[in-house]
C-alpha positions in Angstrom: 0.0 -0.1 0.0 1.4 3.3 -1.1 1.2 6.2 1.4 1.3 9.8 0.4 3.4 12.4 2.4 0.0 14.1 3.5 -1.3 10.8 4.8 1.9 10.1 6.5 1.8 13.5 8.2 -1.8 13.0 9.3 -1.1 9.6 10.7 1.9 10.9 12.6 -0.1 13.8 14.3 -2.9 11.3 15.1 -0.4 9.0 16.7 1.3 11.7 18.6 -2.1 12.9 20.0 -3.1 9.4 21.0 0.1 8.8 22.8 0.1 12.0 24.5 -3.4 11.6 25.9 -3.1 7.8 26.7 -1.8 6.7 30.0 0.4 4.1 28.4 -0.1 1.9 31.5 2.9 3.5 33.3 3.0 3.3 37.1 4.6 6.5 38.5 3.8 5.6 42.1 7.4 4.3 42.7 8.9 7.4 41.3 6.9 9.6 43.4 7.5 7.5 46.5 11.3 7.7 45.8 11.0 11.6 45.3 9.1 12.0 48.7 11.1 9.5 50.7 13.1 11.9 52.8 11.5 14.8 54.7 13.8 17.5 56.2 11.2 18.5 58.8 12.7 16.1 61.3 16.3 16.2 60.1 19.2 18.2 61.8 20.1 21.3 60.0 23.8 22.2 60.0 25.2 25.3 58.4 28.4 24.8 56.2 30.3 26.2 53.4 30.6 25.1 49.8 34.2 23.7 49.3 34.5 24.3 45.5 35.7 27.9 45.3 37.0 30.9 47.4 33.6 32.6 47.3 32.5 30.8 50.5 28.9 30.3 49.8 26.7 29.1 52.8 25.1 25.8 52.5 22.7 24.0 54.7 23.3 20.2 55.2 20.3 18.2 56.5 21.2 14.9 58.3 18.9 12.2 59.5 18.6 12.5 63.4 18.6 8.7 63.8 21.2 7.4 61.4 23.3 10.6 60.8 22.9 10.0 57.0 23.3 13.0 54.8 19.8 13.7 53.3 20.0 17.0 51.5 22.1 20.0 50.9 20.8 23.5 49.9 22.1 27.0 49.8 21.6 29.0 53.0 19.1 31.7 52.4 20.6 33.8 55.3 24.1 33.7 54.2 25.4 37.0 53.0 27.5 35.7 50.0 25.0 33.6 48.1 21.7 34.3 49.8 20.4 30.8 49.3 21.7 30.4 45.8 24.1 27.8 44.5 26.0 27.4 41.3 26.0 24.0 39.5 29.0 22.8 41.6 27.4 23.9 44.8 24.1 22.2 43.9 25.8 19.1 43.5 27.8 19.2 46.7 25.5 16.2 48.0 27.2 13.9 45.5 30.5 14.2 47.2 29.1 12.0 50.0 26.2 10.1 48.2 25.3 9.4 44.5 21.7 8.6 45.6 19.8 8.6 48.7 21.3 5.9 50.9 24.0 4.9 48.4 27.5 6.3 49.3 29.8 7.4 46.5 32.1 4.5 45.8 34.8 6.9 44.5 34.9 8.9 47.8 38.1 8.4 49.6 37.6 8.0 53.4 41.2 7.1 54.4 44.6 8.4 53.3 46.4 6.2 50.5 50.1 5.9 50.4 52.3 4.6 47.5 55.9 3.6 48.7 58.8 4.7 46.2 58.9 2.2 43.5 55.6 0.5 44.2 52.8 0.3 41.8 50.0 0.0 44.3 48.5 2.4 46.9 47.9 1.1 50.4 45.5 2.5 53.2 47.2 4.2 56.1 45.9 6.0 59.1 45.4 9.7 59.3 47.9 9.9 62.2 50.7 8.2 60.2 49.9 10.3 57.1 50.1 13.6 59.0 53.2 12.8 61.0 55.0 11.5 57.8 54.1 14.8 56.0 55.4 16.7 58.8 58.6 14.7 59.2 59.4 15.1 55.5 58.7 18.8 55.5 60.9 19.2 58.5 63.7 17.1 57.1 63.7 18.8 53.8 63.7 22.2 55.3 66.5 21.4 57.8 68.6 19.9 55.1 68.2 22.8 52.5 67.6 25.8 54.7 69.9 28.8 53.7 70.6 31.2 56.5 73.1 33.6 54.7 74.0 34.0 51.1 76.9 36.1 49.8 76.9 37.8 53.3 73.2 38.7 53.2 70.8 37.1 55.7 68.1 35.4 53.6 66.6 32.6 55.9 64.9 30.6 53.1 64.6 27.1 51.6 64.5 26.6 47.8 63.4 23.0 48.0 59.8 23.4 49.1 57.0 25.0 47.1 53.5 25.8 48.0 50.6 25.8 45.4 47.4 27.5 46.9 44.0 26.4 45.6 41.0 28.2 44.4 38.8 26.6 47.3 40.8 28.5 49.9 39.0 31.5 51.4 40.8 34.8 52.5 41.5 33.6 56.0 42.9 30.2 55.0 45.1 31.8 52.4 46.3 34.3 55.0 47.3 31.3 57.3 48.8 29.2 54.6 51.0 32.2 53.6 52.1 32.8 57.4 52.9 29.1 57.6 55.0 29.1 54.5 56.8 32.3 55.3 57.5 30.9 58.8 59.1 27.7 57.1 61.2 30.0 54.9 59.4 29.0 51.7 59.9 31.4 48.7 58.2 29.6 46.0 54.5 30.4 46.8 52.0 30.4 43.8 48.4 30.2 43.4 46.2 28.1 41.1 44.5 31.1 39.6 47.8 32.3 38.0 48.7 29.1 36.3 
């Protein structure tokens, strides 16, 4: 049977209208139940800051009072920086912890990982060991490479340690990082925004 272009368009329009008005037998009750599963009325509200940039937008994190599970994260309407708004990164802050309600993000690191020199594998270590190892290596490098005087001029510096600040640091954190690096004698201090 040959069908003309006009008949094809009529048939397409009729099919679309029928499909749009028909229920198609889909059951949306599970989708609605999933969307309404968590209520924030009984949740504990904790003010926090978005970690993604230096703007320091205020966020409200809602956690289940019984399980401590993170339920929801929204912009803080009382915060002077963002007044309740959130950019695309801030709106997705929930996914740092969970990829769906009750499903933790499998890519989220919860313990430090260490790869020994020459090794191909990372191994989990404790926070205490990682922090003390970092502090020990910074002190060893500084003590070994510290220059007090160069060509008769007091310089008090080390050229073997560098610091790269990140965009997520706010003003106060940047100030403290700068004071720490200057106290160690570090002269190679750079920021991510300039790279």
